[in-house]
C-alpha positions, -999 to 999 in steps of 0.1 A, spaced: 62 239 421 55 220 387 79 190 378 99 190 347 85 178 312 102 159 286 91 169 248 92 139 223 91 148 186 90 125 158 99 97 182 129 115 195 132 130 231 142 168 219 142 185 251 131 191 287 109 221 299 117 229 335 103 258 360 128 285 364 136 300 396 116 335 387 78 330 389 63 315 357 100 313 339 103 282 319 137 269 310 140 247 278 171 221 276 176 207 245 188 170 242 218 156 224 195 135 204 180 165 191 212 180 181 225 146 164 190 141 144 184 177 131 216 196 137 223 229 152 201 257 140 173 235 128 138 249 137 122 213 135 101 225 167 95 262 162 108 291 141 112 310 174 131 281 189 161 269 170 183 240 184 212 259 198 246 247 202 256 230 236 272 260 250 241 283 241 206 284 259 173 293 248 159 325 262 131 313 291 107 342 279 107 324 244 104 289 259 72 302 279 54 321 252 57 291 226 46 265 253 17 288 262 4 290 227 -5 253 231 -30 260 257 -67 266 254 -79 301 261 -102 320 285 -127 299 307 -118 267 290 -81 271 304 -93 277 337 -120 251 340 -98 222 325 -70 234 349 -95 233 381 -103 196 369 -68 188 368 -59 201 401 -35 227 391 -33 265 387 -44 280 355 -12 301 354 8 267 358 18 259 322 38 230 331 15 215 355 -13 219 330 5 203 303 16 173 327 -20 165 323 -30 175 288 3 175 270 3 143 254 -19 152 226 -14 187 216 -16 206 180 11 189 160 34 162 170 48 173 202 42 149 231 47 164 265 50 137 295 67 138 329 105 138 328 119 103 327 86 87 313 93 59 287 88 66 251 50 76 251 45 62 216 43 30 238 13 41 257 -23 55 248 -52 36 238 -88 41 227 -122 35 237 -157 33 217 -179 62 228 -216 66 217 -238 95 207 -250 102 243 -216 102 258 -202 126 231 -234 148 236 -225 148 273 -187 158 266 -201 186 240 -226 198 268 -198 199 292 -174 217 269 -202 245 260 -207 251 297 -170 254 300 -172 239 333 -165 202 328 -162 198 368 -169 160 377 -156 145 345 -131 120 346 -97 137 339 -85 106 320 -114 109 294 -91 135 273 -55 142 277 -54 165 249 -47 204 249 -63 226 219 -56 262 217 -88 285 210 -115 302 227 -143 280 212 -154 250 234 -143 217 216 -134 182 222 -110 158 204 -120 122 195 -106 94 170 -125 74 145 -123 36 137 -124 23 100 -161 14 108 -171 48 116 -172 41 153 -162 72 174 -132 66 199 -123 81 231 -85 91 233 -71 76 266 -37 82 279 -25 102 251 -36 83 223 -37 108 188 -69 121 182 -78 127 146 -110 149 148 -122 181 165 -157 187 175 -165 222 179 -197 232 196 -220 254 178 -231 286 194 -265 291 208 -293 294 182 -303 328 196 -270 342 189 -260 365 161 -235 344 149 -252 308 153 -243 300 118 -205 302 122 -204 264 123 -224 261 93 -204 287 73 -173 272 86 -180 239 70 -192 257 35 -159 276 36 -138 245 41 -158 228 11 -147 259 -10 -111 257 2 -109 223 -9 -124 231 -43 -97 260 -44 -70 235 -34 -63 254 -1 -70 226 24 -73 188 29 -98 192 56 -131 175 56 -160 192 77 -196 187 85 -223 200 108 -241 173 128 -257 164 164 -249 143 193 -276 137 215 -292 171 206 -257 191 209 -249 206 177 -213 208 164 -189 209 135 -167 176 129 -135 187 114 -107 162 104 -73 168 118 -47 179 92 -17 172 115 -27 134 119 -21 108 90 -39 75 91 -16 47 80 -29 12 67 -13 -4 99 -41 11 118 -17 36 134 -17 74 135 14 96 126 14 128 140 25 157 118 43 187 135 26 222 134 30 257 150 6 285 144 21 319 136 15 336 170 39 309 182 65 313 154 67 348 160 68 348 196 36 365 205 19 361 239 -16 356 232 -28 354 267 -45 390 256 -67 377 228 -63 411 211 -28 403 204 -39 378 177 -47 403 153 -27 431 140 -49 462 133 -21 485 130 6 469 153 38 459 141 33 421 149 17 399 139 19 410 103 16 389 71 49 400 60 65 383 93 44 354 88 55 352 53 91 353 63 89 322 86 82 303 53 112 321 32 134 318 60 127 279 57 133 278 18 96 278 10 78 300 -15 50 322 3 24 320 -26 2 296 -6 1 323 22 -11 349 -7 -37 325 -20 -50 318 17 -51 356 22 -70 363 -11 -94 334 -2 -100 350 33 -105 383 18 -131 371 -6 -152 349 16 -152 378 43 -133 358 70 -126 385 96 -111 359 119 -76 350 100 -54 361 129 -21 347 140 -36 316 158 -55 308 126 -25 305 103 0 277 108 31 260 94 37 221 90 71 213 102 80 179 89 106 155 104 130 162 73 132 197 88 111 213 59 85 238 65 51 245 45 19 264 52 -6 244 68 -42 238 50 -67 262 56 -87 259 88 -110 279 111 -123 296 79 -158 308 78 -181 338 62 -187 368 89 -194 396 65 -232 386 61 -235 389 100 -248 422 118 -222 413 145 -193 416 117 -166 437 129 -158 447 92 -120 445 103 -95 421 84 -73 404 115 -43 407 96 -34 443 77 -31 442 38 -11 469 26 -14 490 53 -53 487 60 -76 464 79 -106 479 65 -122 448 49 -145 465 23 -115 488 13 -87 460 6 -84 456 -31 -67 428 -54 -41 455 -59 -36 458 -21 -31 421 -23 -4 423 -49 14 451 -33 15 434 3 28 402 -15 54 423 -31 64 441 1 75 403 12 98 401 -16 76 382 -42 77 394 -78 45 411 -89 41 389 -117 38 360 -94 16 378 -69 -6 390 -96 -10 354 -112 -16 340 -77 -46 365 -71 -59 362 -103 -58 323 -100 -72 322 -63 -102 344 -72 -110 327 -105 -111 292 -89 -133 305 -60 -157 322 -85 -158 287 -100 -163 267 -69 -192 292 -58 -211 280 -89 -200 244 -85 -208 238 -47 -237 219 -36 -255 247 -14 -280 221 -1 -250 203 16 -250 232 38 -286 239 46 -274 261 77 -257 289 57 -284 314 46 -292 332 11 -275 362 27 -243 345 35 -242 329 -2 -248 362 -18 -223 381 3 -196 360 -3 -204 356 -41 -208 394 -45 -175 401 -27 -156 375 -48 -169 387 -81 -163 425 -73 -127 413 -66 -124 393 -98 -140 424 -118 -112 447 -102 -81 421 -105 -88 419 -144 -77 454 -147 -41 445 -130 -19 437 -160 8 407 -155 41 427 -162 60 409 -190 87 388 -185 123 403 -186 154 383 -182 192 394 -185 221 373 -198 225 355 -163 188 341 -167 175 360 -137 150 385 -139 159 424 -138 155 440 -104 156 409 -81 185 391 -66 166 356 -64 182 325 -72 164 296 -89 149 270 -66 153 233 -73 134 220 -102 98 207 -91 95 236 -66 61 251 -67 66 283 -83 102 283 -75 118 314 -59 138 322 -25 130 356 -10 148 381 12 137 412 31 158 438 52 132 443 78 132 417 108 113 427 137 123 410 168 96 384 182 74 396 211 87 375 239 67 392 268 56 365 292 
């Protein structure tokens, strides 16, 4: 039976995860330190897991589904578990080995361990060794690898490794839980119909930076003949002292309590959950305007990113308890490929047929979240116009692996959406004596809040906590 795991967040022991008496059950016991620092009801760890009063408990199914959201998927999970000598279904056992460096700021260590911030170190690693690590990740075998080479657990199906980088450019292997700062994702085989996925991802992230939707740097390169995309981690901040701060994050599937052991559950395709409306509610429940989510959805639609599912939309949860949409990541161009499904991962105004979704659908979808139509129209217009300009400005020679067909598909899709969006008139402002807009119950947010506004909805689907 797996042993208990202590969870640390922002330097505070926040909780202990323990195996239950039922097979696979996981119990979550919160610490007094967590209640003292963040207070009852705080969602600093997760939207799904608010800190309860001392007399209350967290449902074990919620604890398990959220924790499993930190794990890799498919064969990668199986082979990493075998390397660690644990059953792939033993979530606590797996994270006892790999939980010191996860997505976000949560650090998981065997119960009773000292402050993990005191542990962790790095060691230089050369191109040949990085190539070998990528080769092993690509084979999804990894047998014979030193299990202490990486204590990182990263969600997703794509084979990847995590490294840090020194100021002089030297690549560093992260040992005993030292925070990684880059993710290296292996390219698909050259004879694959989606062999250019890393190339279009780097280009899409370049466009997203120009539009103001991400802070991520990404490029495609090779290590000892192994092609990959190198992506900076948005949940890590390098300080001038040389230390690395972890910023906590969770993805929408975790926040909504969706068990993604079945990969099909990451996308909506007519189901109740996940949905953009429920994702927007995580932001509004945290007091944050969901305009950035609308902008991200508009961007994904325009570039033809059919993989914008609930694991590829995340939230930053800061130490002061605030929540923000995470920068765009795992965005790529798909619609030029003969392998493209043509289905948008999240329904927009009731449809997932990507070629049928219009700018009007985007506005109607945002209105269903409680967003004023005027603000939604302005956000869609601004995003499409910025992307149209970015497509003209981007240096395409910096992305030699992106085909002319891919660029043309994205440019055509964007300009068609721009043309149709031009027909959507911005409603005039109407205010009553109270200074509030007619037809809404929104109060004003503090001065300086981007776009302002706090929203309410009447439909609140219960999280899917199926283990």
